[in-house]
C-alpha positions in Angstrom: -0.5 0.4 0.2 1.1 3.6 -0.9 1.6 6.0 1.2 -0.9 9.1 0.0 -2.0 12.6 1.3 -5.7 12.2 -0.9 -7.9 9.5 -0.5 -11.3 9.1 -2.1 -14.3 7.5 -0.4 -14.2 4.5 -2.6 -11.0 4.0 -2.5 -10.7 3.6 0.7 -14.2 1.2 0.8 -12.0 -0.1 -1.9 -8.8 -0.6 0.3 -11.5 -2.2 3.2 -12.0 -4.9 1.0 -8.8 -6.1 -0.4 -7.1 -5.6 3.4 -9.8 -7.4 5.5 -12.1 -8.8 2.7 -15.0 -6.4 4.4 -18.0 -4.4 2.4 -19.0 -1.3 3.7 -21.5 0.9 1.9 -19.7 4.5 0.8 -22.0 5.6 3.5 -20.7 3.5 5.8 -17.0 4.4 4.9 -17.6 8.6 5.4 -18.9 7.8 9.3 -16.3 5.4 10.1 -13.7 7.8 8.4 -15.7 10.8 10.6 -14.9 8.7 13.9 -11.4 8.8 13.3 -11.3 12.7 12.8 -10.8 12.9 9.4 -12.2 15.8 7.2 -13.7 15.5 3.3 -12.0 18.3 1.5 -12.4 18.8 -2.5 -8.5 18.3 -3.5 -6.4 21.0 -5.1 -5.4 20.1 -8.6 -1.5 19.4 -9.5 0.5 20.3 -11.5 1.9 18.1 -13.3 5.2 20.7 -14.7 5.3 21.7 -11.3 9.2 21.2 -10.3 9.3 18.8 -7.2 11.8 20.9 -5.9 9.6 24.3 -6.3 9.6 25.6 -2.7 13.7 26.0 -2.6 13.4 27.4 -6.6 11.1 30.3 -5.5 13.2 30.7 -2.2 16.9 31.5 -4.4 14.6 34.1 -6.7 13.1 35.7 -4.4 15.9 38.6 -2.9 
């Protein structure tokens, strides 16, 4: 399993099914995630052209 920062509810549901062989509805997955203190947000779009060290490059440019 890869470490990630952003998961969809559907992906979490599928992960639970794969790892534990238990199938929950999407609504139940949301209830479980909220009980664990997780929050739901709309993900930021990620620019595929952005270099991995963009912040470092930006700091070099600032005078």
